[in-house]
C-alpha angles and dihedrals in degrees: 000000000000121000114242118209122187128159137200109201145176124216131182139193123260091267092048092233100120129051125204123191119201146158129222145157092222113044097180093051092046092053090051090051092051090048093049091048094052111136094013110125097209093083131043094230091047095046092052099035093243102168102116111103114222102160139014139170128200124224134180095214129050091222090061093049093047092048091050091048090052091047094051093044088058093056128096119255089252092057091048090052090051090053092050094047092048090067100018106034094172092050089233122176104251100194095104091049092064102030146002105290138233101025115235114273090248093048114141130201107268 
């Protein structure tokens, strides 16, 4: 049986003033995409430089990950911050713990 990997995640900008909640089946690739889109106004994460991972959860089924994303998106900022600090009390950027970070300047979406 094939492994299924889906993630609900929260990223923030370098100043930790904006939170972005998303869902993906490839967390590393999604972080690279957010990083490459930084400063581009066409996406929320790009517009606000939200490429720093501060929280993520793994799921085996996409329905679970999507439901969790929807749930977290409905929360207040304060409740999101409590979730982050529960697992990441120092509010560290976790990108380098799951992949080589930062991506090379010439990195392309894979």
